Structure formats: C-alpha cells, structure tokens
LUMSEKE-506440 format. One record per residue (C-alpha): y, x, z; residue in three letters. Coordinates in steps of 0.001 Angstrom, whole numbers, plus 500000, padded with zeros to 6 digits. Last residue first. Example, Ala and Ser with C-alpha at 12.3 -4.5 7.8 and 13.67 -1.06 7.14 Angstrom:
2
498940513670507140SER/495500512300507800ALA/
//
This chain:
324
131257758532865532UNK/132739755065865678UNK/135475753923868035UNK/135201750208868624UNK/137691747714867271UNK/141355747349868129UNK/143587748701870871UNK/144502752012869303UNK/147350750415867352UNK/148748749103870641UNK/151011751985871594UNK/152412752041868062UNK/153681748460868235UNK/152352746566865179UNK/154852746549862315UNK/153004745687859091UNK/151581742470860479UNK/151553739616857974UNK/149775736577859432UNK/147712734485857014UNK/146965730993858346UNK/144204728607857276UNK/142027731562856322UNK/138785731050854398UNK/139956732224850977UNK/141454735386852485UNK/138287736685854093UNK/136146738270851359UNK/138383740768849558UNK/140406741766852607UNK/137281742234854721UNK/135528744346852070UNK/138630746484851586UNK/138885747047855345UNK/135214747986855663UNK/135583750635852967UNK/138806751734854676UNK/137056752122858009UNK/134037754066856780UNK/134305757155854591UNK/138068756835854070UNK/138793756758857802UNK/136560759752858529UNK/138014761769855676UNK/141508760930856927UNK/140597762107860425UNK/139421765391858911UNK/142672765796856954UNK/144740764904860025UNK/143224767774861992UNK/140074768439863981UNK/137827769873861311UNK/134654769498859284UNK/133912765794859747UNK/130611766157861624UNK/131472769298863614UNK/134979768158864522UNK/133614764719865343UNK/131162766215867825UNK/133909768402869281UNK/136130765437870113UNK/138837763267868555UNK/139978760203870522UNK/143711760226869777UNK/143080761700866327UNK/141094758604865347UNK/143986756295866179UNK/146491758246864081UNK/144135758261861116UNK/143455754560861610UNK/147111753591861777UNK/148024755452858589UNK/145013754032856727UNK/145875750459857700UNK/149463751046856582UNK/148239752247853179UNK/145724749340853006UNK/148349746665853616UNK/147983744565856766UNK/147043740876856954UNK/145854739306860203UNK/143742736367859016UNK/143795733193861091UNK/141256730369861180UNK/141381727000862959UNK/138727724673864369UNK/136054727282863717UNK/132364726752864438UNK/131049725322861177UNK/132160728335859135UNK/130447730705861540UNK/127173729874859789UNK/128366731971856796UNK/128262735313858618UNK/124863736630857509UNK/124953734572854299UNK/128110736441853199UNK/130570734049851565UNK/131958733404855039UNK/133537736785855549UNK/135985735008857880UNK/134714736296861236UNK/134003739752859822UNK/136391742031861723UNK/136698740318865070UNK/138679737975867285UNK/137623734732868963UNK/140371732730870687UNK/138859729954872825UNK/141375727297873883UNK/140162724701876420UNK/138776726997879119UNK/137908724388881781UNK/134423724086880273UNK/133792727728881197UNK/133694730902879090UNK/132795734300880552UNK/133658737648879009UNK/131997740990879786UNK/128635739449880622UNK/126590742271879124UNK/127858745754878148UNK/128309746846874536UNK/128222750573873755UNK/130556753562873721UNK/130020753773877515UNK/133709754374878317UNK/134964752386875331UNK/132925749423876561UNK/132334746630874039UNK/131956743231875685UNK/128924740977875940UNK/129579737230875922UNK/129045734590878576UNK/128351730873878718UNK/130098727528878882UNK/131113724478876901UNK/127508723416876329UNK/127392722918872551UNK/130184725223871394UNK/129041727685874040UNK/125519727678872649UNK/126794727998869084UNK/128931730986870020UNK/125874732646871565UNK/123720732016868472UNK/126420733210866095UNK/126834736481867992UNK/123095737003868363UNK/122488736508864639UNK/125540738550863659UNK/124071741755865129UNK/126554744430864099UNK/126004747842862466UNK/125410746165859077UNK/128983744853859004UNK/130497748330859150UNK/131979749218862536UNK/129698752190863001UNK/129500753977859638UNK/129532757514861066UNK/127085756377863751UNK/124771755044861063UNK/124926758305859122UNK/124137760242862297UNK/121104757996862885UNK/119731758518859396UNK/119880755623856954UNK/117407753488855021UNK/118869751504852150UNK/119270747937850912UNK/122098747718848388UNK/125047745372848246UNK/127879745437845729UNK/131625745429846160UNK/133606745871842974UNK/135835748700841729UNK/133183750137839441UNK/130829750376842426UNK/132109750058845982UNK/129473749809848688UNK/128237747155851081UNK/125075748207852904UNK/122235745863853816UNK/120269748163856103UNK/116605749023855646UNK/114741749959858821UNK/112820753219858483UNK/111550753131862072UNK/113552756211863079UNK/116818754704861842UNK/116172751400863609UNK/115317753183866859UNK/118484755280866658UNK/120605752226865874UNK/119079750349868813UNK/119754753236871193UNK/123334753511869951UNK/123761749822870695UNK/124031747344867827UNK/127555746030867914UNK/127783742504869266UNK/130350743139872000UNK/132742744005869180UNK/133101740311868303UNK/135767739849870966UNK/136264736669873017UNK/139736735758874294UNK/140314733021876905UNK/142809730163877186UNK/143240727433879813UNK/142466729809882657UNK/139245729632884698UNK/139174732508887193UNK/142902732237887913UNK/142449728600888893UNK/145660726631889367UNK/145766725333885810UNK/148570727582884631UNK/149952726210881378UNK/152913728221880192UNK/151684731563881505UNK/148158730784880311UNK/149385730076876795UNK/151526733225876871UNK/148629735427877969UNK/146338734012875282UNK/148887734511872505UNK/149467738117873537UNK/145717738650873925UNK/144991737386870415UNK/147831739456868956UNK/146557742681870537UNK/142973741984869476UNK/143999741160865908UNK/146269744173865594UNK/145282745251862083UNK/143604748432863341UNK/140337747690861568UNK/140876744824859104UNK/141490741264860205UNK/139927738131861600UNK/141025735555864187UNK/138651732575864518UNK/140124729802866687UNK/137716727654868719UNK/139033724472870328UNK/137600722943873488UNK/137457719215874136UNK/134231719482876170UNK/132504717159873701UNK/133035719734870966UNK/135918719652868523UNK/134754720400864985UNK/138083719772863301UNK/138466717220860543UNK/140398718689857646UNK/143275717461855515UNK/145740717626858429UNK/144583721171859176UNK/146246722536856037UNK/149488720696856791UNK/149852722066860348UNK/148889719557863064UNK/151027717645865549UNK/152969714819863977UNK/150904714249860844UNK/147746714483862952UNK/148685711355864893UNK/146379711099867910UNK/148088713261870515UNK/146999713688874128UNK/143430713113872973UNK/141806716313874208UNK/141373717696870698UNK/144875716685869594UNK/146363718449872598UNK/144296721522871733UNK/145551721534868148UNK/149128721248869351UNK/148583723932871983UNK/147107726382869490UNK/149944725941866983UNK/152547726165869739UNK/151074729478870885UNK/151091730803867323UNK/154739729796866930UNK/155695731550870166UNK/153717734658869207UNK/155562735139865934UNK/153937737999864012UNK/155890738518860815UNK/155738736874857379UNK/153605733957858546UNK/151794732557855511UNK/150191729109855380UNK/146991728963853391UNK/147159727222850045UNK/145864723672850063UNK/142113723087849661UNK/141354720989846600UNK/137588720874847108UNK/138051720394850830UNK/136855723093853245UNK/134845721386855957UNK/135390721331859714UNK/132534719775861639UNK/132721715977861881UNK/129036715642862748UNK/129947717664865809UNK/128918721234866281UNK/126389722624868734UNK/124128719642868097UNK/123399721017864647UNK/121948724088866308UNK/123371726962864318UNK/121118729041862088UNK/121423732744862853UNK/117917733012864289UNK/117731735586867024UNK/118324739236867760UNK/117967740035871411UNK/120987739655873684UNK/122915742790874358UNK/
//
C-alpha cells in the first residue's frame, strides 16, 4: 500500500468547474429497485456530455446533475462514487454496470475497456500496519454511539480490537486513497491496490486506469461521508454519486450469513462460538455500527439513492473485506 500522505487534493487534479452542491439542492432521485439498464444509460449520458457528444444538459443529464457543473478532467473521464453499507451490494452493482457498459461499447482493446471499477477496500491498513500502530500507542478516531448519536473519541486500541473492528473508517487510509484518486483525475492514469481475500490484506497494482477508460466507477463504504474531514476532499472528485440503500434488519441478516460462510477457529475463540449467535455478536460489534454511521452521513451527498433489499444471495458475500 502506498504510504500515508496529505489528503488535500491538488487543485490541478480537478477543474475549476468542480462539482458543487447548490444551496437549494434538489432532492436526490430514488430508484426503488436496482435497474442496471437505467444505471448504464445514466453513465453513458454523463460520459457523452463529458466528451462533447452532447452539449444540452436538459436532454442528457438527470435533473439533479443539470444544476451542477461536473468536474470532468481533460481526459474526458467521469468518476462515479458508489457508497453503501457493508453487504449492500455496491461492488456487485458496480461490476454489473461496468460489464454491461463494456458489452455495449467494446473499444477493441480488452486491456483498456471503456469502464473500470475501483474498490476502496484496497486502502485498508494492512495487518502489519495495524499491529505496529497498536504497539506504538497510536490513537484512533473512533465513531461510537452515545445517547443515539454518533460521537468521536480518540483512543488507543489493542491489535485484536483493531482486527475485530476492521472495516470501520479508522482502519482505512483515506489520505492515500484520496491522493491516488487525485493523481488519476489529473493524469488520466495510474493504479490502485486491491484487497485480497486470500492474503487478507491489500495487494498493489490490483486495478489499473488508463486514459482510454472513460467511466470510472469507484465503490466503497465511506465515499459519501463528506461531512467527515478525513473524507471531505472526495467531494471535488465525483461527477455523480450513488448510495445503495438497504434497511438495517436486511443488512444484519446478510452480514450474519456472510460471516458464517468464512467462520474459523480464531473467530470461534474471539466471539465465543461458531453459530448464528456468535456471528450476530460480530456483526453488531462492528458492521452494524459502521452501517449506521454510513446511513446517517451519506444520504445528503447522494445524487441517486438505489433501494436494494433483494440482492442475489450468491452475491451477498461479494462486498467489503472480511474482518477478524
């Protein structure tokens, strides 16, 4: 993983017309069920506008985007931020949309398709980094619920505690993520680390972006938590923003089922069992805290809210890293 850097974005990485939320921002559009065809059309229309095939926003852009000026870079690429709770299906949806765009618009180069998906999970702190941070007494900015509201406290944590909370915002390196996105926004090319389920850590150069990739779908948990100073610089990078919306009871059901698929002896020891009750304890101690934080802080920054209560069961395990 790239070393931690400054999370300020080079002003050259975004145009002077970077997307801004208007004072009287219209309500976000709501998609009641996942409609891949409509999402593909939305991306293609925005991309066509970016590359100059269409110039009349009233004809091609959704109403919310008509009142904004997108931050298209000089390479005519668009960046779509796709956020959602753990297990919401954001990765699955992003790849479905990407595959359909590339099926419709093959550019003759399999190594440089029109659309590519970038995942935020490549920016987890590695297990080695978490261990070193725990041993050094590093203080983590931890979100916690108090009287029904999210508050932040700075605390030291043991390594096992950090592994149990892996997937929480403080187990990521937003500085490196924002820096790398800013570089690609500026230059049109670069690479991103990718989370490996086999290694249980990020690996370098998992996803490559080239100038010929015109639609960049970026998916991750905290992409729209833009009230948080750590993630706020992302606001100037997105040309469109989607929030995958799943109820907390359905989120909990999916997470418990997902955890049981990958249960091992270490988890049995830590969570006191190997059954649904233990998996529920694990979900409630980490994933659902993260989910509530994401729901509370992302909705105001979404242009499109996509309801997704019916993700295919086989794909519910295809989102986010597996914590301890």
